[in-house]
C-alpha positions in Angstrom: 8.9 -1.3 33.3 9.3 -3.4 30.1 12.7 -2.9 28.6 14.1 -3.8 25.2 17.8 -3.1 23.8 18.7 -2.0 20.5 19.8 -5.1 18.9 16.5 -7.4 20.1 14.4 -4.3 19.0 15.8 -4.1 15.5 15.9 -7.9 15.2 12.4 -8.0 15.7 11.5 -5.1 13.2 13.5 -6.5 10.7 12.0 -10.0 11.3 8.2 -8.6 10.7 7.7 -8.5 7.0 6.2 -4.9 6.2 6.8 -4.7 2.4 5.1 -2.2 0.5 2.3 -3.9 -1.5 2.9 -2.1 -4.4 6.7 -3.2 -4.4 6.1 -6.8 -4.3 4.0 -8.9 -7.4 4.9 -12.1 -5.6 4.6 -13.4 -2.0 1.5 -11.3 -0.8 2.1 -12.7 2.7 4.9 -10.3 3.0 2.9 -7.3 2.1 1.3 -4.5 4.3 2.2 -2.9 7.3 -0.4 -4.1 9.8 1.9 -6.8 11.5 4.6 -4.2 12.5 2.1 -1.5 13.8 0.5 -4.6 15.7 4.0 -5.2 17.2 4.8 -1.4 17.9 1.5 -0.9 19.6 1.9 -3.8 21.9 5.4 -2.5 22.9 3.8 0.8 23.6 1.1 -0.7 25.6 3.3 -2.6 27.7 5.2 0.6 28.6 2.0 2.7 29.2 2.6 4.9 26.3 -0.5 6.3 24.6 -1.0 5.4 21.0 -3.5 6.7 18.2 -4.0 4.2 15.2 -5.0 5.6 11.9 -6.2 3.5 8.9 -4.5 5.3 6.3 -6.0 2.9 3.8 -7.8 -0.4 4.2 -5.2 -2.8 6.2 -2.5 -0.1 6.1 -2.2 1.7 9.6 -0.3 4.4 10.8 0.5 4.7 14.3 1.0 7.6 16.5 2.9 7.5 20.1 2.9 10.3 22.3 4.7 11.2 25.5 3.8 14.2 27.5 6.2 16.6 28.5 7.9 16.9 32.0 5.1 17.6 34.8 2.6 17.1 31.9 2.4 20.5 30.7 -0.4 20.3 28.3 1.0 23.5 26.4 4.4 22.4 25.8 5.7 22.4 22.1 5.5 19.2 20.4 8.6 17.7 18.8 7.7 14.8 16.4 10.1 11.8 14.8 8.4 10.4 11.6 9.7 6.8 10.7 8.0 4.8 8.0 7.2 1.0 8.5 7.1 0.0 4.8 10.0 -1.5 2.8 10.6 -2.3 -0.6 11.4 -5.8 -1.9 15.1 -6.9 -2.9 14.4 -10.2 -4.6 18.2 -11.2 -4.4 18.6 -10.5 -0.8 19.7 -13.7 1.1 17.5 -14.2 4.4 15.9 -10.7 4.1 14.1 -10.9 7.5 17.1 -11.9 9.7 20.0 -9.6 10.7 23.3 -11.0 9.4 26.7 -9.5 10.5 29.8 -9.3 8.4 33.4 -9.0 9.3 33.6 -5.5 9.3 31.0 -5.0 11.8 27.9 -4.0 9.3 24.6 -5.4 10.0 22.4 -6.3 6.9 18.9 -7.1 6.6 15.9 -6.0 4.4 15.0 -2.4 5.3 17.5 -2.2 8.0 18.6 1.3 7.1 15.3 2.1 5.1 13.6 2.5 7.6 14.0 0.1 10.3 17.2 1.4 12.1 15.6 5.0 12.0 12.3 3.3 13.3 14.1 1.6 16.2 16.1 5.0 17.0 12.7 6.9 17.1 11.1 4.2 19.5 14.2 3.8 21.7 14.3 7.7 22.0 10.7 7.7 23.3 11.6 4.9 25.6 14.6 6.9 27.1 12.8 10.1 27.3 10.0 8.3 29.2 12.7 6.5 31.5 13.8 10.4 32.3 10.6 11.4 33.1 9.9 13.3 29.9 11.4 16.3 28.4 10.6 20.0 28.1 8.5 19.2 25.1 5.7 16.9 24.2 7.4 14.2 22.0 5.8 12.0 19.3 6.7 9.1 16.9 4.8 8.8 13.8 5.1 5.2 12.3 3.8 6.0 9.2 2.9 3.6 6.2 3.3 4.0 2.2 6.3 6.0 2.3 7.8 4.3 -0.5 5.3 4.7 -3.1 2.4 6.9 -2.3 2.7 8.7 1.1 -0.8 7.7 2.3 0.5 7.4 6.0 1.9 11.1 6.3 -0.8 12.4 4.1 -3.7 10.8 6.5 -2.2 12.7 9.6 -1.0 16.0 8.5 -2.2 18.5 9.5 -5.7 17.4 11.0 -4.4 14.6 13.2 -1.1 16.5 14.3 0.8 19.5 13.5 4.1 19.4 15.3 6.0 22.5 16.2 9.1 20.8 14.6 9.6 17.5 12.9 12.6 15.1 12.2 12.0 13.0 9.4 13.8 9.7 9.8 15.9 8.4 7.1 19.7 7.2 6.9 21.9 10.3 6.8 24.9 8.8 8.7 24.0 11.1 11.6 24.5 14.4 9.3 21.6 16.9 9.3 20.1 17.1 6.1 18.5 20.6 5.4 17.3 20.0 1.7 16.2 17.3 -0.7 14.7 17.0 -4.1 11.2 16.5 -5.0 9.8 13.9 -7.7 7.3 14.3 -10.2 6.5 11.7 -12.7 4.4 11.8 -15.9 3.4 9.1 -18.5 4.0 9.8 -22.3 2.0 8.0 -24.6 2.4 7.9 -28.5 -0.2 6.4 -30.9 0.1 4.8 -34.2 -1.7 2.4 -36.5 -1.4 -1.4 -36.1 -0.7 -3.7 -39.3 0.9 -6.9 -39.8 4.7 -6.4 -40.0 4.7 -7.3 -43.6 2.7 -4.1 -44.5 4.9 -1.7 -42.8 4.0 1.3 -45.3 0.3 0.8 -44.4 0.9 1.3 -40.6 2.3 4.0 -38.3 5.0 2.6 -35.7 4.1 4.1 -32.2 7.7 2.9 -30.8 9.5 5.1 -33.6 7.4 8.1 -32.4 8.4 7.6 -28.6 12.0 6.8 -29.5 12.2 10.5 -30.9 10.7 11.9 -28.0 12.6 9.7 -25.7 15.8 11.3 -27.6 14.6 14.6 -27.1 14.3 13.8 -23.3 17.8 12.7 -23.2 18.7 16.1 -24.6 16.7 17.8 -22.1 18.5 16.1 -19.5 22.0 17.3 -20.6 20.4 20.9 -20.7 19.4 20.6 -17.2 22.9 19.7 -16.0 24.1 23.0 -17.3 21.9 25.0 -15.1 23.3 26.8 -12.0 23.7 24.5 -9.0 21.9 24.2 -5.9 24.4 24.3 -3.0 23.5 21.0 -1.5 21.6 19.3 -4.4 23.5 19.9 -7.5 21.2 20.0 -10.8 17.7 19.1 -11.5 17.4 16.0 -13.5 15.1 14.0 -15.8 15.2 10.4 -16.6 13.3 7.9 -18.7 13.2 4.8 -16.5 10.4 2.7 -18.1 9.2 1.9 -21.6 6.7 -0.3 -23.0 5.4 -0.8 -26.3 4.3 -3.5 -28.9 2.3 -6.9 -28.7 4.8 -9.1 -30.8 7.3 -8.8 -33.3 5.2 -9.4 -36.2 3.1 -6.4 -35.7 3.5 -2.8 -36.4 2.5 -1.2 -32.8 -0.1 1.2 -32.4 0.8 2.1 -28.8 4.0 3.0 -26.6 4.4 4.6 -23.7 7.3 5.6 -21.5 7.4 7.4 -18.0 9.6 10.7 -17.2 10.9 11.2 -13.7 11.7 14.6 -13.1 13.6 15.5 -9.9 12.5 19.1 -8.5 14.8 21.5 -6.7 13.6 23.5 -3.9 11.6 26.5 -5.6 10.7 24.5 -8.7 6.8 23.9 -9.3 5.4 21.1 -11.2 3.7 23.3 -13.5 7.2 24.9 -14.5 8.7 21.6 -14.8 5.6 20.6 -17.3 6.1 23.7 -19.2 9.9 22.9 -19.7 9.2 19.3 -20.5 6.5 20.2 -23.1 9.0 22.7 -24.5 11.7 20.1 -24.9 9.5 17.7 -26.7 7.9 20.3 -29.0 8.7 19.4 -32.6 9.4 15.6 -32.0 5.8 14.3 -32.9 2.6 14.1 -31.3 1.9 12.2 -27.9 -0.3 12.6 -24.8 1.2 13.6 -21.6 -0.8 12.2 -18.3 -1.7 14.0 -15.3 1.3 13.7 -12.7 1.2 10.0 -11.7 3.4 10.6 -8.7 4.6 13.6 -6.8 6.6 14.4 -3.6 7.5 18.1 -2.7 11.0 19.2 -2.6 12.1 20.4 0.8 14.8 23.1 2.5 15.0 24.7 5.6 17.4 27.7 6.2 20.5 26.7 7.8 20.3 29.3 10.1 17.1 28.2 11.7 17.4 27.7 15.2 16.0 24.3 15.2 18.4 23.2 12.4 21.2 24.7 14.5 20.2 22.9 17.5 20.0 19.7 15.5 23.4 20.1 14.2 24.8 21.2 17.6 23.5 18.0 19.2 24.7 15.7 16.5 28.4 17.2 16.8 28.3 16.3 20.4 28.2 12.7 19.4 29.8 12.9 15.9 32.0 15.9 15.7 32.3 15.6 11.9 28.4 16.0 11.5 27.5 18.6 8.8 24.7 20.0 7.0 23.8 18.3 3.6 21.2 17.6 1.0 19.7 14.4 -0.3 19.0 13.7 -4.0 16.0 11.2 -3.1 12.6 12.5 -1.7 11.4 11.9 1.9 8.3 12.8 4.0 10.1 16.1 5.1 8.4 17.5 1.7 5.1 17.0 3.3 5.9 18.5 6.8 7.6 21.2 5.2 4.7 22.3 3.0 2.7 23.0 6.2 5.3 25.3 7.5 6.9 22.8 10.1 10.3 23.5 10.8 12.0 20.0 9.5 15.1 18.3 9.1 16.1 14.8 7.8 18.3 12.7 10.2 18.9 9.1 11.0 21.2 6.1 11.5 22.8 4.4 8.5 23.1 5.4 4.8 20.1 5.7 2.8 22.3 5.3 -0.4 22.7 1.6 0.3 18.9 1.0 0.4 16.8 -0.9 -1.9 19.8 -3.2 -2.6 21.5 -6.3 -1.4 24.2 -4.0 0.0 21.8 -2.3 2.5 23.7 -2.1 5.9 24.7 0.2 8.9 26.9 0.1 11.9 24.9 -0.7 15.0 26.2 1.9 17.1 24.9 4.6 14.8 21.3 3.9 16.3 22.5 4.3 20.0 24.0 7.6 18.7 21.0 8.8 16.9 19.0 8.2 20.4 21.4 10.4 22.2 21.1 13.1 19.7 17.5 12.9 19.6 16.8 13.0 23.4 19.5 15.7 23.5 17.4 17.8 21.0 14.0 17.1 23.0 15.6 18.4 26.4 16.5 21.4 24.7 13.6 21.9 22.6 11.4 25.0 23.3 9.2 27.5 21.6 11.9 29.9 21.0 13.6 27.3 18.7 10.8 27.5 16.1 9.5 30.9 16.7 
């Protein structure tokens, strides 16, 4: 049977450009997930592993790899690992598609932590279970596209294509077990004015000034959110103005200005609730138009007493004794799986806090540790874990 080791697989995954098209203005030849899915599909076929390819969007596939349970039991529960194939683009990263090693033993490369080390760990777990003759459960790896900007991949497979009995959403958690993360909702706020030559200011109406007052109100709202009761894993909800655009030239009074609000949701918060609070915070600071949500990912939380969460932590501590439950401030595909009632944790090698930067890195041994943990979970997984 065809074999591939950890370093060889990770080198190949990093070497294949799979930048999310929405994260890349230049170099379109580096964009898209098709090449990396083609590679994984060939790898699976060489090992006789069943695959299903879904075109989540034109030229942007999601790939499912499935291993039957030991003795081909068709009614065995299904455990699925979700790992995304797309990366962001980091313009200042030297040799982005090559793994480089630093003196302290860390490996660097574009997307190495987000999410190619996790993708490697998921695939190597599948191969290891195949070599063992399967586990007590069916095991699947879902290689999803478009995690970085829109979740097209996971949305194209849940729940009609697959609905696993439990899910491991793979992101860099330093092998800790993440039981909660924030959700995200974004709106565009637009102010309108009247454009005139800048020498005729009294006859115009400056849209940037209007937006400035609203932005300052959003800043006050941000401070108020930080005074709320704190979630045990996630601290406080937050709001941020991360983008503002207005005007066309210095010698004109601008008739339009818009900015983007990014609101991070705690588990239990809804988009409707967040919008109502935002409107209250902006009330009295001028007229504006609030768009429909331009982006949304659901918050996620699993009861830490749930047997699947307990199994994950127990297995992690066999390899990393200090492994713990913790939360993430960023969003992941766990919001999608949990929305369908699928018991879910977030777990993987590396540290997602280094992602999207020139500092993205991981210790290579964490990949092999992740494989050992995942295969241990698969061998112990049964219906009573999720019932």
